[in-house]
C-alpha positions as CSV (number, residue, x, y, z in Angstrom):
1,X,-81.5,-16.4,-27.1
2,X,-82.6,-14.0,-29.8
3,X,-81.1,-10.5,-30.0
4,X,-84.4,-9.0,-28.9
5,X,-84.4,-10.9,-25.5
6,X,-80.6,-9.7,-24.9
7,X,-81.2,-6.5,-22.9
8,X,-78.3,-6.1,-20.6
9,X,-74.4,-7.8,-21.4
10,X,-71.7,-8.5,-18.8
11,X,-68.3,-7.7,-20.5
12,X,-65.0,-9.1,-19.1
13,X,-62.1,-6.3,-19.4
14,X,-58.6,-7.2,-19.6
15,X,-58.0,-7.2,-15.9
16,X,-54.8,-5.9,-14.1
17,X,-52.4,-5.0,-17.2
18,X,-48.8,-3.0,-17.5
19,X,-48.5,0.2,-19.6
20,X,-48.1,-1.1,-23.1
21,X,-49.9,-4.3,-22.6
22,X,-52.8,-5.7,-24.3
23,X,-53.9,-2.7,-25.9
24,X,-55.9,-4.5,-28.4
25,X,-58.2,-5.7,-25.9
26,X,-58.9,-2.3,-24.6
27,X,-59.6,-1.1,-27.9
28,X,-61.8,-3.7,-28.9
29,X,-63.7,-3.8,-25.6
30,X,-64.6,-0.5,-26.0
31,X,-65.9,-0.6,-29.3
32,X,-67.8,-3.7,-28.2
33,X,-69.4,-1.5,-25.8
34,X,-70.2,1.1,-27.9
35,X,-71.9,-1.4,-30.9
36,X,-74.2,-2.8,-27.7
37,X,-75.0,0.8,-26.7
38,X,-76.1,1.5,-30.0
39,X,-78.3,-1.6,-30.4
40,X,-79.8,-0.2,-27.1
41,X,-78.4,-2.9,-25.0
42,X,-77.4,-2.0,-21.3
43,X,-73.5,-2.6,-20.8
44,X,-71.7,-3.7,-17.5
45,X,-67.9,-3.8,-17.4
46,X,-65.8,-5.6,-15.0
47,X,-62.2,-4.3,-15.2
48,X,-59.8,-3.4,-12.5
49,X,-57.5,-1.4,-14.2
50,X,-58.8,2.0,-14.1
51,X,-56.2,3.2,-16.7
52,X,-58.1,2.0,-20.0
53,X,-60.6,3.4,-22.5
54,X,-62.9,0.9,-21.7
55,X,-63.2,2.2,-17.9
56,X,-63.7,6.4,-19.2
57,X,-66.8,7.4,-17.3
58,X,-69.7,7.2,-19.6
59,X,-68.7,4.7,-21.9
60,X,-70.2,1.5,-20.2
61,X,-73.4,1.8,-18.3
62,X,-71.8,0.4,-15.0
63,X,-68.7,-0.5,-14.3
64,X,-67.0,-2.6,-11.4
65,X,-63.4,-2.1,-10.5
66,X,-62.8,-5.7,-9.7
67,X,-60.4,-8.3,-10.1
68,X,-61.5,-10.5,-13.3
69,X,-61.6,-13.8,-11.1
70,X,-64.7,-16.3,-10.5
71,X,-65.8,-15.1,-7.3
72,X,-66.2,-11.6,-8.4
73,X,-67.8,-12.1,-11.7
74,X,-70.2,-14.9,-10.5
75,X,-70.9,-12.1,-7.5
76,X,-71.7,-9.3,-10.1
77,X,-73.7,-12.1,-12.2
78,X,-76.1,-12.6,-9.3
79,X,-76.5,-9.0,-8.8
80,X,-76.6,-7.7,-11.9
81,X,-78.5,-10.8,-13.8
82,X,-77.4,-9.9,-17.3
83,X,-78.8,-11.8,-20.7
84,X,-75.4,-12.3,-22.0
85,X,-71.5,-12.3,-21.4
86,X,-68.7,-11.4,-23.6
87,X,-65.5,-13.2,-22.9
88,X,-63.4,-12.4,-25.7
89,X,-62.4,-8.6,-24.8
90,X,-60.3,-9.5,-21.8
91,X,-57.4,-11.7,-23.1
92,X,-56.5,-15.2,-21.5
93,X,-57.6,-14.0,-18.0
94,X,-61.2,-13.2,-19.0
95,X,-61.1,-16.6,-21.1
96,X,-60.0,-18.5,-18.5
97,X,-62.4,-17.1,-15.9
98,X,-65.3,-17.6,-18.7
99,X,-64.5,-21.3,-18.9
100,X,-64.8,-21.8,-15.2
101,X,-67.9,-19.9,-14.8
102,X,-69.5,-22.8,-17.2
103,X,-67.7,-25.5,-15.7
104,X,-69.0,-24.8,-12.4
105,X,-72.5,-23.9,-13.2
106,X,-72.9,-20.0,-13.1
107,X,-74.3,-19.5,-16.5
108,X,-76.8,-22.3,-16.1
109,X,-77.7,-21.1,-12.9
110,X,-78.6,-17.3,-13.8
111,X,-79.5,-17.8,-17.3
112,X,-76.8,-16.3,-18.6
113,X,-75.5,-16.9,-22.4
114,X,-72.0,-16.7,-23.6
115,X,-72.2,-14.5,-26.8
116,X,-69.5,-13.9,-29.5
117,X,-67.3,-16.9,-29.5
118,X,-68.6,-19.7,-27.5
119,X,-67.4,-22.0,-24.8
120,X,-66.7,-25.1,-27.1
121,X,-64.7,-22.8,-29.6
122,X,-62.8,-21.4,-26.7
123,X,-61.7,-24.8,-25.4
124,X,-60.8,-25.8,-28.6
125,X,-58.6,-23.0,-29.4
126,X,-56.9,-22.7,-26.3
127,X,-56.0,-26.4,-25.6
128,X,-53.3,-27.3,-27.6
129,X,-54.0,-30.8,-27.8
130,X,-57.6,-30.3,-29.0
131,X,-56.7,-28.0,-31.6
132,X,-54.1,-30.2,-33.0
133,X,-56.7,-32.9,-33.1
134,X,-59.4,-30.6,-34.7
135,X,-56.7,-29.8,-37.6
136,X,-55.8,-33.0,-38.3
137,X,-59.5,-34.0,-38.6
138,X,-60.0,-31.4,-41.3
139,X,-56.9,-32.3,-43.3
140,X,-54.7,-29.3,-42.1
141,X,-50.9,-30.0,-42.0
142,X,-49.5,-29.2,-39.0
143,X,-46.1,-29.1,-37.3
144,X,-45.4,-32.7,-35.4
145,X,-46.2,-32.2,-31.7
146,X,-46.8,-34.0,-28.5
147,X,-48.7,-33.0,-25.1
148,X,-46.4,-32.9,-21.6
149,X,-48.1,-32.8,-18.4
150,X,-44.8,-32.9,-16.5
151,X,-41.3,-32.5,-16.6
152,X,-40.7,-36.5,-16.9
153,X,-43.1,-36.7,-20.1
154,X,-41.5,-33.5,-21.4
155,X,-38.1,-35.0,-21.3
156,X,-39.4,-38.3,-22.9
157,X,-40.9,-36.2,-25.8
158,X,-37.6,-34.4,-26.3
159,X,-35.7,-37.6,-26.4
160,X,-38.3,-39.0,-29.2
161,X,-38.5,-35.6,-31.3
162,X,-34.8,-34.0,-30.9
163,X,-33.8,-30.4,-30.3
164,X,-34.5,-27.7,-31.0
165,X,-38.1,-27.7,-29.8
166,X,-40.9,-25.1,-29.6
167,X,-42.5,-25.1,-26.2
168,X,-45.9,-23.6,-26.1
169,X,-48.1,-23.7,-22.9
170,X,-51.9,-24.2,-23.0
171,X,-54.0,-21.6,-21.2
172,X,-51.2,-19.4,-20.9
173,X,-51.3,-15.4,-20.5
174,X,-49.4,-13.7,-23.3
175,X,-47.6,-16.8,-24.3
176,X,-45.8,-17.3,-20.9
177,X,-43.7,-20.1,-20.9
178,X,-43.5,-20.2,-24.3
179,X,-40.4,-20.5,-26.5
180,X,-37.4,-22.5,-28.5
181,X,-35.3,-24.9,-26.1
182,X,-31.9,-26.0,-27.5
183,X,-31.1,-28.9,-24.7
184,X,-32.5,-30.7,-21.8
185,X,-31.2,-28.3,-19.6
186,X,-33.5,-25.5,-21.2
187,X,-36.0,-27.6,-21.6
188,X,-36.2,-28.2,-17.8
189,X,-36.0,-24.6,-17.0
190,X,-38.8,-23.7,-19.3
191,X,-40.9,-26.7,-18.0
192,X,-40.5,-25.9,-14.7
193,X,-42.0,-22.4,-15.1
194,X,-45.1,-24.0,-16.2
195,X,-45.7,-25.2,-12.9
196,X,-46.3,-28.6,-14.1
């Protein structure tokens, strides 16, 4: 879609946050809204957090104080019929839901283009295994790593690699579940929190 054809853009905000959390998403999202408006593009924002700069009256053309979830975003897309959607200004929640919208055919059904960082790049950078494979394919040196999908696999990998280990969860909010483990007890505790 060319710039001239984009008249209305949906921006996914950062969702429910605590004070002091994810201010970078609020700031960058509010700057995105300002930039789009300077280009004459109508802005629609979904953000349930009323205590953000993004949701100040007069910034976005229309604000929906709704959860950043598949159902609500799909309904707003159906009603508003935006030409494009921006996923990169709402943190992990927006990225995850943005991928789900694509997987379930919403963008295709309503003719919505993902603007900015595309979904292929989001998948590549959010999935640790895919990201590792991509880095290897272009010759970037990386730390030794393996992927576990359950506690048993995690224990097996830990035996092969040895401790200490850095545990990183794919598709996690704010690094939740990530950290260093020194032994099997810590490993199992950390993996249980991953809901594997």
